[in-house]
C-alpha positions as CSV (number, residue, x, y, z in Angstrom):
1,M,-8.2,-13.5,20.6
2,N,-5.4,-15.3,19.1
3,V,-5.8,-14.9,15.2
4,K,-3.3,-17.7,14.9
5,Q,-5.7,-20.5,16.5
6,I,-8.2,-19.5,14.1
7,K,-6.0,-20.5,11.1
8,T,-6.3,-23.9,12.2
9,Y,-9.7,-23.9,11.1
10,M,-8.4,-23.1,7.3
11,V,-6.4,-24.9,4.7
12,E,-3.3,-23.7,2.9
13,I,-3.7,-23.5,-0.5
14,G,-1.2,-22.1,-2.9
15,G,0.7,-20.1,0.0
16,E,-2.5,-18.5,1.0
17,Y,-5.0,-19.5,3.8
18,A,-8.4,-20.5,2.6
19,H,-11.7,-21.6,4.5
20,L,-12.4,-25.3,4.2
21,D,-15.5,-24.7,2.0
22,D,-13.2,-23.2,-0.8
23,R,-12.4,-26.4,-1.8
24,Q,-15.8,-27.5,-2.2
25,G,-16.9,-24.2,-4.1
26,N,-18.7,-21.2,-2.4
27,L,-22.0,-23.0,-1.2
28,F,-23.1,-19.9,1.1
29,G,-22.2,-16.3,0.4
30,C,-20.6,-13.9,2.6
31,S,-20.6,-10.0,2.1
32,W,-17.9,-8.1,3.8
33,S,-16.7,-11.1,5.6
34,V,-19.7,-12.2,7.2
35,H,-21.5,-15.3,6.5
36,E,-25.2,-14.7,5.4
37,G,-26.2,-17.1,7.8
38,F,-24.8,-14.9,10.5
39,K,-26.3,-11.6,9.3
40,N,-29.0,-11.6,12.0
41,L,-26.4,-12.2,14.9
42,Q,-24.4,-9.4,13.5
43,E,-27.3,-6.9,13.4
44,Q,-28.0,-8.1,17.3
45,L,-24.6,-7.5,18.2
46,D,-24.3,-4.2,16.4
47,C,-26.9,-3.2,18.8
48,F,-24.7,-3.5,21.8
49,V,-21.7,-1.5,20.0
50,P,-21.6,2.2,20.7
51,F,-21.7,4.8,17.8
52,E,-18.1,6.1,18.8
53,G,-15.3,4.9,21.2
54,K,-15.0,1.4,23.1
55,C,-17.6,-0.8,24.3
56,E,-18.1,-0.1,28.3
57,G,-16.1,-2.8,30.3
58,S,-13.9,-3.4,27.1
59,R,-10.9,-4.6,29.4
60,S,-13.3,-6.8,31.7
61,Y,-17.1,-8.2,31.0
62,N,-17.2,-7.2,27.5
63,K,-13.8,-8.1,26.0
64,A,-15.2,-10.4,23.2
65,L,-17.7,-7.3,22.6
66,E,-14.9,-5.1,21.7
67,T,-12.7,-7.6,20.0
68,Y,-15.8,-7.6,17.7
69,R,-16.1,-3.7,17.5
70,V,-12.6,-3.7,16.8
71,A,-12.6,-6.6,14.0
72,S,-15.9,-5.1,12.2
73,N,-14.3,-1.6,12.1
74,L,-11.0,-3.0,10.5
75,V,-13.1,-5.1,8.1
76,Y,-15.4,-1.8,6.9
77,D,-12.0,0.0,6.2
78,L,-10.8,-2.9,4.1
79,F,-13.8,-2.9,1.9
80,N,-14.8,0.6,2.1
81,N,-11.3,2.5,2.2
82,G,-9.1,-0.1,0.9
83,L,-7.1,0.1,4.5
84,M,-6.4,3.7,4.0
85,N,-6.8,4.6,7.3
86,R,-6.1,1.4,9.4
87,K,-3.6,-0.7,7.5
88,G,-0.9,-1.0,10.5
89,Q,-3.9,-1.9,13.1
90,F,-5.4,-4.2,10.6
91,K,-2.1,-6.2,10.0
92,S,-1.4,-6.3,13.8
93,F,-5.0,-7.7,14.5
94,F,-5.4,-10.1,11.4
95,G,-1.6,-11.2,11.1
96,W,-1.6,-9.9,7.5
97,A,-2.8,-7.3,5.3
98,P,-3.0,-6.5,1.5
99,Y,0.0,-5.5,-0.3
100,G,-0.1,-2.4,-2.7
101,R,-2.6,0.5,-3.1
102,P,-5.9,0.2,-2.8
103,S,-6.7,1.2,-6.4
104,D,-4.6,-1.7,-7.2
105,I,-6.7,-4.6,-5.3
106,S,-9.2,-6.1,-7.9
107,S,-12.7,-7.4,-7.1
108,D,-11.3,-11.1,-7.3
109,Q,-8.5,-10.4,-4.4
110,F,-11.5,-8.4,-2.5
111,K,-13.3,-11.9,-3.0
112,R,-10.4,-13.8,-1.6
113,Y,-10.0,-11.5,1.5
114,E,-13.7,-12.3,2.3
115,R,-13.0,-15.5,2.1
116,M,-10.0,-15.6,4.4
117,L,-11.9,-13.2,6.9
118,E,-15.0,-15.0,7.2
119,P,-14.3,-17.9,9.6
120,V,-12.2,-15.3,11.7
121,M,-15.4,-12.8,11.8
122,T,-17.5,-15.8,12.5
123,Q,-15.7,-17.2,15.6
124,I,-15.4,-13.5,16.8
125,M,-19.1,-13.1,16.4
126,Q,-19.7,-16.2,18.2
127,E,-17.6,-15.4,20.8
128,A,-19.6,-11.7,21.3
129,A,-22.8,-13.4,21.1
130,I,-21.8,-15.9,24.2
131,E,-20.5,-13.1,26.0
132,Q,-23.6,-10.9,25.6
133,G,-26.2,-13.9,26.0
134,V,-27.5,-13.3,22.4
135,R,-28.8,-16.3,20.4
């Protein structure tokens, strides 16, 4: 997954990348970077992800599912733990990470992070769904 390619679906506003829909207002909500229209797909994909460890065939026939698993775990750590456990991995995977201590992150910043991650997670989920034959 090349995160830099995903940024082409975003626009730069004030030095930050934002989803194109942000210019029109938040028409649809997202929760922890998953657009509400993809919640069902997220639940279906979660059924394929093991409770522990990598996906079977993570380097061959389940590459996109493994990417989804890793991205989901990193997003969880951001919104649940403020990246206390995986800040370096998050930055390596997504190409950016919040600055400062987790206790200094405001709710507005978390909302901005959701908007920044939503198009990335949408693409990751769509690629995993195609790979797994989920509709």
